[in-house]
N, CA, C and O atoms as CSV, one atom per row, in Angstrom:
chain,resi,resn,atom,element,x,y,z
A,1,MET,N,N,60.443,70.247,138.349
A,1,MET,CA,C,60.145,70.457,139.753
A,1,MET,C,C,59.371,69.244,140.293
A,1,MET,O,O,58.434,68.761,139.657
A,2,GLU,N,N,59.763,68.781,141.429
A,2,GLU,CA,C,59.137,67.616,142.042
A,2,GLU,C,C,57.826,68.015,142.707
A,2,GLU,O,O,57.739,69.040,143.383
A,3,TYR,N,N,56.808,67.183,142.502
A,3,TYR,CA,C,55.493,67.426,143.108
A,3,TYR,C,C,55.515,66.943,144.546
A,3,TYR,O,O,55.932,65.820,144.828
A,4,VAL,N,N,55.064,67.800,145.455
A,4,VAL,CA,C,55.043,67.458,146.871
A,4,VAL,C,C,53.658,67.765,147.431
A,4,VAL,O,O,53.109,68.843,147.205
A,5,MET,N,N,53.103,66.804,148.162
A,5,MET,CA,C,51.808,66.995,148.810
A,5,MET,C,C,52.028,67.261,150.294
A,5,MET,O,O,52.955,66.735,150.911
A,6,GLU,N,N,51.150,68.089,150.848
A,6,GLU,CA,C,51.171,68.312,152.280
A,6,GLU,C,C,50.900,66.995,153.006
A,6,GLU,O,O,50.153,66.147,152.517
A,7,LYS,N,N,51.506,66.839,154.162
A,7,LYS,CA,C,51.297,65.629,154.960
A,7,LYS,C,C,49.817,65.459,155.294
A,7,LYS,O,O,49.310,64.337,155.299
A,8,GLU,N,N,49.119,66.562,155.572
A,8,GLU,CA,C,47.697,66.497,155.912
A,8,GLU,C,C,46.887,65.895,154.769
A,8,GLU,O,O,45.964,65.116,155.008
A,9,LEU,N,N,47.224,66.249,153.528
A,9,LEU,CA,C,46.523,65.698,152.366
A,9,LEU,C,C,46.836,64.215,152.215
A,9,LEU,O,O,45.939,63.415,151.951
A,10,VAL,N,N,48.081,63.851,152.376
A,10,VAL,CA,C,48.465,62.435,152.301
A,10,VAL,C,C,47.711,61.642,153.363
A,10,VAL,O,O,47.240,60.535,153.102
A,11,ASP,N,N,47.597,62.217,154.569
A,11,ASP,CA,C,46.874,61.537,155.654
A,11,ASP,C,C,45.398,61.338,155.304
A,11,ASP,O,O,44.835,60.275,155.566
A,12,VAL,N,N,44.776,62.353,154.717
A,12,VAL,CA,C,43.359,62.245,154.314
A,12,VAL,C,C,43.195,61.148,153.272
A,12,VAL,O,O,42.274,60.336,153.354
A,13,ILE,N,N,44.078,61.130,152.308
A,13,ILE,CA,C,44.016,60.121,151.243
A,13,ILE,C,C,44.187,58.721,151.832
A,13,ILE,O,O,43.411,57.815,151.526
A,14,ASN,N,N,45.191,58.550,152.666
A,14,ASN,CA,C,45.453,57.225,153.253
A,14,ASN,C,C,44.332,56.778,154.183
A,14,ASN,O,O,44.001,55.593,154.218
A,15,THR,N,N,43.742,57.701,154.934
A,15,THR,CA,C,42.627,57.372,155.816
A,15,THR,C,C,41.429,56.901,155.002
A,15,THR,O,O,40.783,55.916,155.362
A,16,GLN,N,N,41.125,57.601,153.900
A,16,GLN,CA,C,39.996,57.205,153.059
A,16,GLN,C,C,40.256,55.855,152.416
A,16,GLN,O,O,39.344,55.034,152.316
A,17,ARG,N,N,41.476,55.613,151.981
A,17,ARG,CA,C,41.820,54.325,151.368
A,17,ARG,C,C,41.640,53.184,152.380
A,17,ARG,O,O,41.096,52.132,152.045
A,18,ALA,N,N,42.096,53.401,153.606
A,18,ALA,CA,C,41.957,52.365,154.649
A,18,ALA,C,C,40.482,52.101,154.945
A,18,ALA,O,O,40.070,50.953,155.111
A,19,GLU,N,N,39.689,53.174,155.009
A,19,GLU,CA,C,38.248,53.017,155.243
A,19,GLU,C,C,37.600,52.213,154.113
A,19,GLU,O,O,36.777,51.332,154.363
A,20,ALA,N,N,37.975,52.519,152.876
A,20,ALA,CA,C,37.408,51.806,151.722
A,20,ALA,C,C,37.786,50.330,151.741
A,20,ALA,O,O,36.960,49.468,151.441
A,21,ILE,N,N,39.018,50.047,152.089
A,21,ILE,CA,C,39.472,48.651,152.144
A,21,ILE,C,C,38.683,47.883,153.199
A,21,ILE,O,O,38.219,46.774,152.935
A,22,GLU,N,N,38.527,48.452,154.379
A,22,GLU,CA,C,37.790,47.788,155.458
A,22,GLU,C,C,36.312,47.618,155.103
A,22,GLU,O,O,35.739,46.548,155.307
A,23,PHE,N,N,35.702,48.676,154.572
A,23,PHE,CA,C,34.285,48.617,154.206
A,23,PHE,C,C,34.047,47.549,153.141
A,23,PHE,O,O,33.051,46.828,153.185
A,24,SER,N,N,34.960,47.457,152.196
A,24,SER,CA,C,34.804,46.518,151.079
A,24,SER,C,C,34.997,45.067,151.490
A,24,SER,O,O,34.701,44.162,150.709
A,25,LYS,N,N,35.478,44.832,152.677
A,25,LYS,CA,C,35.626,43.460,153.171
A,25,LYS,C,C,34.287,42.860,153.575
A,25,LYS,O,O,34.168,41.641,153.699
A,26,GLN,N,N,33.284,43.698,153.779
A,26,GLN,CA,C,31.958,43.223,154.163
A,26,GLN,C,C,31.279,42.581,152.953
A,26,GLN,O,O,31.528,42.990,151.819
A,27,PRO,N,N,30.438,41.595,153.177
A,27,PRO,CA,C,29.735,40.958,152.062
A,27,PRO,C,C,28.877,41.970,151.293
A,27,PRO,O,O,28.189,42.797,151.891
A,28,ASN,N,N,28.928,41.891,149.986
A,28,ASN,CA,C,28.128,42.721,149.093
A,28,ASN,C,C,28.361,44.224,149.282
A,28,ASN,O,O,27.466,45.025,149.011
A,29,CYS,N,N,29.531,44.605,149.734
A,29,CYS,CA,C,29.852,46.018,149.925
A,29,CYS,C,C,31.098,46.374,149.132
A,29,CYS,O,O,32.038,45.586,149.021
A,30,TRP,N,N,31.081,47.560,148.593
A,30,TRP,CA,C,32.275,48.073,147.942
A,30,TRP,C,C,32.290,49.581,148.123
A,30,TRP,O,O,31.256,50.204,148.363
A,31,MET,N,N,33.442,50.139,148.006
A,31,MET,CA,C,33.594,51.578,148.158
A,31,MET,C,C,34.785,52.000,147.322
A,31,MET,O,O,35.867,51.423,147.428
A,32,GLY,N,N,34.584,53.001,146.498
A,32,GLY,CA,C,35.698,53.527,145.720
A,32,GLY,C,C,36.732,54.136,146.645
A,32,GLY,O,O,36.421,54.566,147.756
A,33,MET,N,N,37.957,54.166,146.174
A,33,MET,CA,C,38.994,54.759,147.010
A,33,MET,C,C,39.883,55.665,146.183
A,33,MET,O,O,40.019,55.514,144.969
A,34,TYR,N,N,40.479,56.603,146.882
A,34,TYR,CA,C,41.393,57.526,146.229
A,34,TYR,C,C,42.592,56.780,145.672
A,34,TYR,O,O,42.965,55.708,146.149
A,35,VAL,N,N,43.174,57.372,144.666
A,35,VAL,CA,C,44.415,56.865,144.084
A,35,VAL,C,C,45.523,57.000,145.134
A,35,VAL,O,O,45.501,57.923,145.948
A,36,GLU,N,N,46.466,56.099,145.114
A,36,GLU,CA,C,47.555,56.147,146.086
A,36,GLU,C,C,48.305,57.475,146.008
A,36,GLU,O,O,48.512,58.005,144.916
A,37,PRO,N,N,48.712,58.009,147.147
A,37,PRO,CA,C,49.435,59.281,147.144
A,37,PRO,C,C,50.738,59.236,146.352
A,37,PRO,O,O,51.233,60.271,145.904
A,38,SER,N,N,51.289,58.046,146.182
A,38,SER,CA,C,52.545,57.919,145.430
A,38,SER,C,C,52.362,58.165,143.932
A,38,SER,O,O,53.345,58.343,143.213
A,39,ASP,N,N,51.107,58.175,143.448
A,39,ASP,CA,C,50.847,58.453,142.027
A,39,ASP,C,C,50.856,59.968,141.818
A,39,ASP,O,O,49.810,60.607,141.703
A,40,THR,N,N,52.055,60.513,141.774
A,40,THR,CA,C,52.186,61.972,141.709
A,40,THR,C,C,51.677,62.549,140.393
A,40,THR,O,O,51.271,63.710,140.355
A,41,LYS,N,N,51.688,61.779,139.328
A,41,LYS,CA,C,51.137,62.291,138.059
A,41,LYS,C,C,49.652,62.594,138.238
A,41,LYS,O,O,49.185,63.667,137.856
A,42,TYR,N,N,48.912,61.649,138.819
A,42,TYR,CA,C,47.491,61.854,139.050
A,42,TYR,C,C,47.261,63.042,139.976
A,42,TYR,O,O,46.503,63.956,139.649
A,43,TRP,N,N,47.914,63.024,141.122
A,43,TRP,CA,C,47.650,64.051,142.130
A,43,TRP,C,C,48.121,65.429,141.704
A,43,TRP,O,O,47.525,66.429,142.102
A,44,SER,N,N,49.167,65.508,140.910
A,44,SER,CA,C,49.618,66.829,140.454
A,44,SER,C,C,48.615,67.450,139.491
A,44,SER,O,O,48.526,68.673,139.387
A,45,GLU,N,N,47.860,66.611,138.787
A,45,GLU,CA,C,46.792,67.119,137.911
A,45,GLU,C,C,45.521,67.403,138.710
A,45,GLU,O,O,44.818,68.378,138.443
A,46,ARG,N,N,45.236,66.563,139.673
A,46,ARG,CA,C,44.005,66.693,140.477
A,46,ARG,C,C,44.088,67.845,141.468
A,46,ARG,O,O,43.141,68.618,141.606
A,47,VAL,N,N,45.205,67.958,142.151
A,47,VAL,CA,C,45.405,68.996,143.168
A,47,VAL,C,C,46.788,69.622,142.920
A,47,VAL,O,O,47.759,69.276,143.592
A,48,PRO,N,N,46.864,70.538,141.957
A,48,PRO,CA,C,48.173,71.074,141.554
A,48,PRO,C,C,49.028,71.632,142.700
A,48,PRO,O,O,50.249,71.475,142.689
A,49,SER,N,N,48.404,72.274,143.679
A,49,SER,CA,C,49.194,72.853,144.771
A,49,SER,C,C,49.641,71.809,145.787
A,49,SER,O,O,50.580,72.042,146.548
A,50,GLY,N,N,48.967,70.657,145.801
A,50,GLY,CA,C,49.296,69.616,146.768
A,50,GLY,C,C,48.851,69.933,148.183
A,50,GLY,O,O,49.326,69.329,149.145
A,51,THR,N,N,47.924,70.897,148.304
A,51,THR,CA,C,47.473,71.297,149.643
A,51,THR,C,C,46.105,70.719,149.960
A,51,THR,O,O,45.281,70.503,149.071
A,52,LEU,N,N,45.879,70.474,151.240
A,52,LEU,CA,C,44.583,69.990,151.696
A,52,LEU,C,C,43.512,71.041,151.430
A,52,LEU,O,O,42.376,70.700,151.103
A,53,LYS,N,N,43.864,72.300,151.568
A,53,LYS,CA,C,42.904,73.384,151.327
A,53,LYS,C,C,42.379,73.332,149.888
A,53,LYS,O,O,41.172,73.430,149.665
A,54,GLU,N,N,43.269,73.181,148.924
A,54,GLU,CA,C,42.827,73.111,147.529
A,54,GLU,C,C,42.018,71.836,147.277
A,54,GLU,O,O,41.007,71.867,146.576
A,55,PHE,N,N,42.460,70.734,147.841
A,55,PHE,CA,C,41.746,69.468,147.705
A,55,PHE,C,C,40.314,69.600,148.219
A,55,PHE,O,O,39.370,69.172,147.554
A,56,ASN,N,N,40.156,70.196,149.407
A,56,ASN,CA,C,38.815,70.380,149.979
A,56,ASN,C,C,37.964,71.299,149.109
A,56,ASN,O,O,36.770,71.055,148.939
A,57,ARG,N,N,38.556,72.339,148.565
A,57,ARG,CA,C,37.803,73.266,147.720
A,57,ARG,C,C,37.349,72.566,146.432
A,57,ARG,O,O,36.204,72.723,146.009
A,58,ILE,N,N,38.229,71.812,145.827
A,58,ILE,CA,C,37.877,71.067,144.606
A,58,ILE,C,C,36.719,70.115,144.902
A,58,ILE,O,O,35.764,70.036,144.130
A,59,ASN,N,N,36.805,69.400,146.012
A,59,ASN,CA,C,35.732,68.472,146.390
A,59,ASN,C,C,34.426,69.209,146.648
A,59,ASN,O,O,33.359,68.727,146.267
A,60,LEU,N,N,34.495,70.367,147.290
A,60,LEU,CA,C,33.295,71.160,147.554
A,60,LEU,C,C,32.625,71.569,146.254
A,60,LEU,O,O,31.409,71.435,146.116
A,61,GLU,N,N,33.400,72.066,145.301
A,61,GLU,CA,C,32.837,72.474,144.016
A,61,GLU,C,C,32.235,71.286,143.266
A,61,GLU,O,O,31.162,71.402,142.675
A,62,GLU,N,N,32.918,70.156,143.291
A,62,GLU,CA,C,32.400,68.967,142.608
A,62,GLU,C,C,31.137,68.449,143.290
A,62,GLU,O,O,30.179,68.070,142.616
A,63,ASP,N,N,31.130,68.430,144.605
A,63,ASP,CA,C,29.945,67.982,145.337
A,63,ASP,C,C,28.748,68.872,145.018
A,63,ASP,O,O,27.640,68.378,144.806
A,64,ALA,N,N,28.971,70.177,144.985
A,64,ALA,CA,C,27.886,71.109,144.672
A,64,ALA,C,C,27.391,70.893,143.245
A,64,ALA,O,O,26.184,70.869,143.005
A,65,TYR,N,N,28.311,70.736,142.301
A,65,TYR,CA,C,27.918,70.517,140.905
A,65,TYR,C,C,27.032,69.275,140.789
A,65,TYR,O,O,25.954,69.334,140.198
A,66,TYR,N,N,27.482,68.158,141.349
A,66,TYR,CA,C,26.729,66.912,141.201
A,66,TYR,C,C,25.414,66.934,141.977
A,66,TYR,O,O,24.432,66.333,141.540
A,67,ALA,N,N,25.380,67.615,143.119
A,67,ALA,CA,C,24.122,67.729,143.855
A,67,ALA,C,C,23.111,68.540,143.053
A,67,ALA,O,O,21.942,68.164,142.969
A,68,VAL,N,N,23.546,69.642,142.467
A,68,VAL,CA,C,22.647,70.467,141.645
A,68,VAL,C,C,22.209,69.681,140.408
A,68,VAL,O,O,21.040,69.726,140.026
A,69,ALA,N,N,23.140,68.966,139.785
A,69,ALA,CA,C,22.796,68.166,138.605
A,69,ALA,C,C,21.762,67.096,138.954
A,69,ALA,O,O,20.822,66.871,138.192
A,70,ASP,N,N,21.931,66.439,140.096
A,70,ASP,CA,C,20.986,65.404,140.514
A,70,ASP,C,C,19.641,65.999,140.909
A,70,ASP,O,O,18.592,65.438,140.593
A,71,ALA,N,N,19.671,67.129,141.595
A,71,ALA,CA,C,18.426,67.733,142.078
A,71,ALA,C,C,17.639,68.388,140.949
A,71,ALA,O,O,16.409,68.341,140.944
A,72,TYR,N,N,18.322,68.987,140.010
A,72,TYR,CA,C,17.646,69.779,138.967
A,72,TYR,C,C,18.030,69.296,137.565
A,72,TYR,O,O,17.245,68.620,136.900
A,73,SER,N,N,19.224,69.642,137.127
A,73,SER,CA,C,19.689,69.196,135.809
A,73,SER,C,C,21.166,69.538,135.648
A,73,SER,O,O,21.696,70.412,136.334
A,74,LYS,N,N,21.816,68.833,134.729
A,74,LYS,CA,C,23.223,69.124,134.458
A,74,LYS,C,C,23.390,70.511,133.850
A,74,LYS,O,O,24.342,71.222,134.169
A,75,SER,N,N,22.468,70.890,132.980
A,75,SER,CA,C,22.609,72.216,132.361
A,75,SER,C,C,22.489,73.313,133.419
A,75,SER,O,O,23.190,74.322,133.342
A,76,TYR,N,N,21.617,73.128,134.396
A,76,TYR,CA,C,21.508,74.105,135.473
A,76,TYR,C,C,22.787,74.115,136.301
A,76,TYR,O,O,23.277,75.181,136.674
A,77,ALA,N,N,23.321,72.950,136.587
A,77,ALA,CA,C,24.566,72.866,137.357
A,77,ALA,C,C,25.706,73.569,136.620
A,77,ALA,O,O,26.538,74.236,137.235
A,78,ARG,N,N,25.733,73.410,135.296
A,78,ARG,CA,C,26.788,74.060,134.509
A,78,ARG,C,C,26.658,75.577,134.501
A,78,ARG,O,O,27.619,76.274,134.176
A,79,SER,N,N,25.486,76.100,134.853
A,79,SER,CA,C,25.286,77.546,134.826
A,79,SER,C,C,25.966,78.252,136.002
A,79,SER,O,O,26.100,79.476,135.997
A,80,PHE,N,N,26.386,77.499,136.990
A,80,PHE,CA,C,27.047,78.099,138.151
A,80,PHE,C,C,28.545,78.233,137.909
A,80,PHE,O,O,29.176,77.337,137.348
A,81,ASP,N,N,29.096,79.336,138.328
A,81,ASP,CA,C,30.546,79.540,138.299
A,81,ASP,C,C,31.062,79.343,139.724
A,81,ASP,O,O,31.396,80.303,140.418
A,82,PHE,N,N,31.121,78.089,140.140
A,82,PHE,CA,C,31.503,77.774,141.512
A,82,PHE,C,C,32.880,78.330,141.867
A,82,PHE,O,O,33.116,78.729,143.007
A,83,ALA,N,N,33.786,78.355,140.892
A,83,ALA,CA,C,35.152,78.803,141.165
A,83,ALA,C,C,35.205,80.254,141.637
A,83,ALA,O,O,36.128,80.639,142.355
A,84,SER,N,N,34.224,81.056,141.241
A,84,SER,CA,C,34.238,82.470,141.634
A,84,SER,C,C,33.487,82.721,142.937
A,84,SER,O,O,33.423,83.859,143.403
A,85,MET,N,N,32.922,81.682,143.525
A,85,MET,CA,C,32.114,81.836,144.742
A,85,MET,C,C,32.937,81.541,145.988
A,85,MET,O,O,33.969,80.872,145.938
A,86,THR,N,N,32.447,82.058,147.095
A,86,THR,CA,C,33.064,81.727,148.379
A,86,THR,C,C,32.631,80.325,148.784
A,86,THR,O,O,31.672,79.775,148.242
A,87,ASP,N,N,33.349,79.760,149.738
A,87,ASP,CA,C,32.958,78.441,150.256
A,87,ASP,C,C,31.527,78.476,150.776
A,87,ASP,O,O,30.747,77.556,150.533
A,88,ALA,N,N,31.189,79.544,151.493
A,88,ALA,CA,C,29.841,79.656,152.070
A,88,ALA,C,C,28.780,79.683,150.978
A,88,ALA,O,O,27.719,79.079,151.139
A,89,GLU,N,N,29.042,80.364,149.882
A,89,GLU,CA,C,28.067,80.429,148.784
A,89,GLU,C,C,27.901,79.056,148.133
A,89,GLU,O,O,26.782,78.646,147.825
A,90,VAL,N,N,29.005,78.350,147.925
A,90,VAL,CA,C,28.934,77.017,147.314
A,90,VAL,C,C,28.223,76.059,148.264
A,90,VAL,O,O,27.400,75.252,147.833
A,91,GLU,N,N,28.538,76.144,149.555
A,91,GLU,CA,C,27.883,75.279,150.541
A,91,GLU,C,C,26.376,75.535,150.592
A,91,GLU,O,O,25.596,74.598,150.760
A,92,GLU,N,N,25.961,76.796,150.447
A,92,GLU,CA,C,24.534,77.114,150.452
A,92,GLU,C,C,23.834,76.481,149.250
A,92,GLU,O,O,22.743,75.927,149.388
A,93,ILE,N,N,24.448,76.559,148.086
A,93,ILE,CA,C,23.874,75.945,146.883
A,93,ILE,C,C,23.801,74.432,147.058
A,93,ILE,O,O,22.798,73.807,146.713
A,94,PHE,N,N,24.863,73.850,147.593
A,94,PHE,CA,C,24.900,72.410,147.856
A,94,PHE,C,C,23.780,72.015,148.820
A,94,PHE,O,O,23.043,71.063,148.567
A,95,ASP,N,N,23.659,72.750,149.920
A,95,ASP,CA,C,22.623,72.451,150.923
A,95,ASP,C,C,21.224,72.576,150.333
A,95,ASP,O,O,20.356,71.753,150.621
A,96,ASP,N,N,20.997,73.603,149.506
A,96,ASP,CA,C,19.686,73.783,148.874
A,96,ASP,C,C,19.356,72.613,147.945
A,96,ASP,O,O,18.225,72.129,147.927
A,97,ALA,N,N,20.344,72.164,147.180
A,97,ALA,CA,C,20.123,71.040,146.265
A,97,ALA,C,C,19.827,69.765,147.054
A,97,ALA,O,O,18.941,68.997,146.679
A,98,CYS,N,N,20.555,69.540,148.130
A,98,CYS,CA,C,20.319,68.358,148.960
A,98,CYS,C,C,18.937,68.416,149.604
A,98,CYS,O,O,18.241,67.403,149.681
A,99,ALA,N,N,18.541,69.598,150.063
A,99,ALA,CA,C,17.216,69.753,150.661
A,99,ALA,C,C,16.128,69.487,149.629
A,99,ALA,O,O,15.105,68.881,149.948
A,100,SER,N,N,16.337,69.930,148.407
A,100,SER,CA,C,15.373,69.684,147.335
A,100,SER,C,C,15.229,68.184,147.076
A,100,SER,O,O,14.117,67.678,146.924
A,101,MET,N,N,16.364,67.475,147.026
A,101,MET,CA,C,16.306,66.028,146.807
A,101,MET,C,C,15.606,65.325,147.958
A,101,MET,O,O,14.878,64.356,147.745
A,102,GLU,N,N,15.820,65.804,149.170
A,102,GLU,CA,C,15.165,65.197,150.333
A,102,GLU,C,C,13.658,65.430,150.288
A,102,GLU,O,O,12.881,64.527,150.597
A,103,ARG,N,N,13.238,66.651,149.900
A,103,ARG,CA,C,11.801,66.924,149.761
A,103,ARG,C,C,11.195,66.014,148.698
A,103,ARG,O,O,10.101,65.484,148.894
A,104,GLU,N,N,11.881,65.826,147.588
A,104,GLU,CA,C,11.403,64.956,146.507
A,104,GLU,C,C,11.288,63.513,146.999
A,104,GLU,O,O,10.308,62.832,146.695
A,105,ARG,N,N,12.274,63.048,147.751
A,105,ARG,CA,C,12.247,61.684,148.281
A,105,ARG,C,C,11.050,61.497,149.211
A,105,ARG,O,O,10.346,60.490,149.136
A,106,LYS,N,N,10.828,62.473,150.084
A,106,LYS,CA,C,9.704,62.380,151.013
A,106,LYS,C,C,8.373,62.434,150.275
A,106,LYS,O,O,7.436,61.725,150.643
A,107,TRP,N,N,8.275,63.257,149.244
A,107,TRP,CA,C,7.046,63.352,148.458
A,107,TRP,C,C,6.761,62.015,147.777
A,107,TRP,O,O,5.630,61.529,147.809
A,108,GLU,N,N,7.785,61.421,147.162
A,108,GLU,CA,C,7.613,60.126,146.503
A,108,GLU,C,C,7.190,59.054,147.503
A,108,GLU,O,O,6.337,58.217,147.206
A,109,GLU,N,N,7.787,59.087,148.675
A,109,GLU,CA,C,7.426,58.136,149.728
A,109,GLU,C,C,5.958,58.314,150.122
A,109,GLU,O,O,5.246,57.325,150.301
A,110,GLN,N,N,5.506,59.537,150.256
A,110,GLN,CA,C,4.116,59.827,150.610
A,110,GLN,C,C,3.167,59.363,149.502
A,110,GLN,O,O,2.113,58.792,149.783
A,111,MET,N,N,3.542,59.608,148.245
A,111,MET,CA,C,2.698,59.191,147.118
A,111,MET,C,C,2.567,57.672,147.069
A,111,MET,O,O,1.492,57.143,146.787
A,112,LYS,N,N,3.659,56.981,147.344
A,112,LYS,CA,C,3.626,55.512,147.365
A,112,LYS,C,C,2.716,55.024,148.490
A,112,LYS,O,O,1.930,54.094,148.302
A,113,LYS,N,N,2.827,55.652,149.650
A,113,LYS,CA,C,1.990,55.280,150.790
A,113,LYS,C,C,0.516,55.500,150.464
A,113,LYS,O,O,-0.324,54.654,150.770
A,114,GLU,N,N,0.204,56.636,149.842
A,114,GLU,CA,C,-1.188,56.927,149.482
A,114,GLU,C,C,-1.712,55.956,148.430
A,114,GLU,O,O,-2.877,55.560,148.476
A,115,ALA,N,N,-0.864,55.573,147.489
A,115,ALA,CA,C,-1.287,54.612,146.465
A,115,ALA,C,C,-1.599,53.257,147.084
A,115,ALA,O,O,-2.565,52.603,146.690
A,116,ILE,N,N,-0.796,52.833,148.044
A,116,ILE,CA,C,-1.048,51.561,148.732
A,116,ILE,C,C,-2.358,51.633,149.503
A,116,ILE,O,O,-3.141,50.683,149.495
A,117,GLU,N,N,-2.597,52.763,150.171
A,117,GLU,CA,C,-3.847,52.937,150.915
A,117,GLU,C,C,-5.048,52.904,149.972
A,117,GLU,O,O,-6.060,52.272,150.276
A,118,GLU,N,N,-4.938,53.581,148.829
A,118,GLU,CA,C,-6.036,53.580,147.850
A,118,GLU,C,C,-6.307,52.174,147.334
A,118,GLU,O,O,-7.460,51.760,147.211
A,119,GLU,N,N,-5.246,51.447,147.035
A,119,GLU,CA,C,-5.385,50.082,146.535
A,119,GLU,C,C,-6.046,49.197,147.593
A,119,GLU,O,O,-6.924,48.391,147.286
A,120,THR,N,N,-5.612,49.361,148.828
A,120,THR,CA,C,-6.185,48.582,149.928
A,120,THR,C,C,-7.669,48.902,150.098
A,120,THR,O,O,-8.490,48.000,150.261
A,121,ASN,N,N,-8.007,50.190,150.059
A,121,ASN,CA,C,-9.412,50.598,150.209
A,121,ASN,C,C,-10.271,50.097,149.055
A,121,ASN,O,O,-11.408,49.672,149.264
A,122,LEU,N,N,-9.732,50.144,147.833
A,122,LEU,CA,C,-10.489,49.662,146.673
A,122,LEU,C,C,-10.742,48.164,146.796
A,122,LEU,O,O,-11.858,47.693,146.575
A,123,ALA,N,N,-9.698,47.420,147.149
A,123,ALA,CA,C,-9.857,45.968,147.303
A,123,ALA,C,C,-10.899,45.669,148.381
A,123,ALA,O,O,-11.746,44.793,148.206
A,124,LYS,N,N,-10.834,46.384,149.471
A,124,LYS,CA,C,-11.785,46.178,150.575
A,124,LYS,C,C,-13.210,46.481,150.115
A,124,LYS,O,O,-14.143,45.748,150.444
A,125,SER,N,N,-13.375,47.576,149.345
A,125,SER,CA,C,-14.720,47.939,148.881
A,125,SER,C,C,-15.278,46.914,147.897
A,125,SER,O,O,-16.494,46.781,147.758
A,126,LEU,N,N,-14.400,46.199,147.220
A,126,LEU,CA,C,-14.834,45.164,146.279
A,126,LEU,C,C,-14.964,43.797,146.949
A,126,LEU,O,O,-15.422,42.836,146.332
A,127,GLY,N,N,-14.561,43.721,148.203
A,127,GLY,CA,C,-14.661,42.462,148.936
A,127,GLY,C,C,-13.623,41.442,148.522
A,127,GLY,O,O,-13.865,40.238,148.610
A,128,ILE,N,N,-12.467,41.909,148.069
A,128,ILE,CA,C,-11.381,41.013,147.643
A,128,ILE,C,C,-10.094,41.421,148.351
A,128,ILE,O,O,-10.021,42.462,149.005
A,129,ASP,N,N,-9.080,40.568,148.201
A,129,ASP,CA,C,-7.788,40.939,148.773
A,129,ASP,C,C,-6.959,41.702,147.727
A,129,ASP,O,O,-7.279,41.697,146.539
A,130,VAL,N,N,-5.901,42.348,148.191
A,130,VAL,CA,C,-5.067,43.181,147.318
A,130,VAL,C,C,-4.427,42.360,146.190
A,130,VAL,O,O,-4.434,42.819,145.048
A,131,PRO,N,N,-3.871,41.157,146.460
A,131,PRO,CA,C,-3.291,40.387,145.352
A,131,PRO,C,C,-4.308,40.083,144.243
A,131,PRO,O,O,-3.952,40.083,143.065
A,132,THR,N,N,-5.560,39.826,144.609
A,132,THR,CA,C,-6.591,39.582,143.598
A,132,THR,C,C,-6.843,40.837,142.782
A,132,THR,O,O,-6.949,40.774,141.557
A,133,LEU,N,N,-6.939,41.980,143.454
A,133,LEU,CA,C,-7.121,43.252,142.753
A,133,LEU,C,C,-5.959,43.502,141.802
A,133,LEU,O,O,-6.169,43.895,140.654
A,134,GLN,N,N,-4.744,43.280,142.266
A,134,GLN,CA,C,-3.570,43.491,141.419
A,134,GLN,C,C,-3.589,42.560,140.215
A,134,GLN,O,O,-3.218,42.962,139.112
A,135,ARG,N,N,-4.021,41.315,140.420
A,135,ARG,CA,C,-4.112,40.370,139.303
A,135,ARG,C,C,-5.154,40.826,138.300
A,135,ARG,O,O,-4.916,40.759,137.094
A,136,TRP,N,N,-6.307,41.291,138.773
A,136,TRP,CA,C,-7.358,41.766,137.875
A,136,TRP,C,C,-6.867,42.969,137.062
A,136,TRP,O,O,-7.112,43.060,135.859
A,137,ILE,N,N,-6.188,43.866,137.720
A,137,ILE,CA,C,-5.664,45.049,137.018
A,137,ILE,C,C,-4.656,44.628,135.958
A,137,ILE,O,O,-4.666,45.141,134.839
A,138,GLN,N,N,-3.794,43.698,136.317
A,138,GLN,CA,C,-2.777,43.213,135.362
A,138,GLN,C,C,-3.443,42.522,134.167
A,138,GLN,O,O,-3.035,42.720,133.022
A,139,GLU,N,N,-4.454,41.723,134.436
A,139,GLU,CA,C,-5.146,41.013,133.359
A,139,GLU,C,C,-5.896,41.980,132.439
A,139,GLU,O,O,-6.032,41.731,131.241
A,140,ALA,N,N,-6.377,43.073,133.006
A,140,ALA,CA,C,-7.121,44.054,132.204
A,140,ALA,C,C,-6.216,44.932,131.352
A,140,ALA,O,O,-6.672,45.559,130.396
A,141,ALA,N,N,-4.958,44.974,131.693
A,141,ALA,CA,C,-4.019,45.864,130.978
A,141,ALA,C,C,-3.674,45.363,129.593
A,141,ALA,O,O,-2.902,46.003,128.880
């Protein structure tokens, strides 16, 4: 039986490929791109039905898995049975993982800001500049 993809899926693939090609023309930029739609062996394994709906669902499950793995751990991500969940349930897990990563990023940013302020205040209290303080700390280590 010949593998056939929906036109909508082919259009999504070709649009992403064109975007990747254009983006990668910029200096120091690259972007991965989907395999050509003509590679039916690849696509028949990746999206067996050849439908945009299945393609989107597969991407949703993968996005949720990797977001949970990045936010928490791979073992935690593996504990979810995304295939048995509704799109809304998977999207909620994905959104929660992304929100967790954003909170972590903001916390790290705040900690860095506070460390710089502490270093600046310490240098000021010692009557020296920050580079001198940093050199003294490095020499003492």
